[in-house]
C-alpha positions, 0 to 999 in steps of 0.5 A: 532828118532830125526828129528831136533837137535841143530845147528852144531850137526849131527842127528846121534850124537844127537840120540846117545846122546838122547839114552844115556841120556834116560839111565841116566834119568831112573837111576836118576828117579830110584835113586830119588825113591830109596832114598825116599824109604829109607827115609821112611823105615830107623829105628834105632839109626841113624834114624834122621841123615839118614832120614834128610840127604836123602831129600836134595839128593832126591831134587838134584837128581830130579833136575838132572832128569829135567835137563837131560830130558830138554837136551834130548828135546833140542837135539830133543829127546822125554824123557820118564819118565813114571814108565812103561818105566823105568821098561821096559828099566832098566837093574837092579832090584828094591832096595831090602831092606825094613824096616831096620836099618840105617847102612843096608840102607847106605850099600845098598845105597853104592852099588846103588851109585857105580853103578850109578856113574860108569854108569855116568862116562861111559856116560861122556866118550861117550859124550867126542867128541860128545857133550861138552854141554851134557858132562858138564851137566853130569860132574856137575851131577857126582860131586853132586852124588859123594859127596852124595856117600861120605856122605853115605860112611862116615857112613860106613868107619872104622878108617883105611879107609876100608868100613864095606861093604868090596867088597859087590856087591849086596845091600843085601850082603852089608847090611848084612855085614855092620849090622854084623860088627856093631853088629846089626844082 
């Protein structure tokens, strides 16, 4: 519950924004951990390219986490970044790929990034008339997330622009499809 907020914002608007930002905080914390998990578990011929590509993404996402939490506090909220809260509040399962080839992890990350970016864009729409400052922050984060997604997808794209993952909706199905088409399984 918000007991104060920034000048000019109504408490109920602040509460809506803080709740929305808690969801973004959970997603971003989960993404940072997932990217680091992939960084540690990627193998195969493209190991070093993927391994080194992910660290800057981890650092940028951690920066987004901090900025999101600080915005929540600025609005009078109390950001919760504990692992238990993240697990209790999230609507998704843990990342499902362990030690695997680069193409499998990249395919699974394509699904992860797609979900996060879709949620991010919905949050941008929600903040449209409630809080332009928060919206600007979310837009900036989205720009970075979309660029990172492009980096991932560039490894999965065929010459005709199609993705090796097709219309896969789960991490596992995307990984299997991409590996099969790459001749790895």
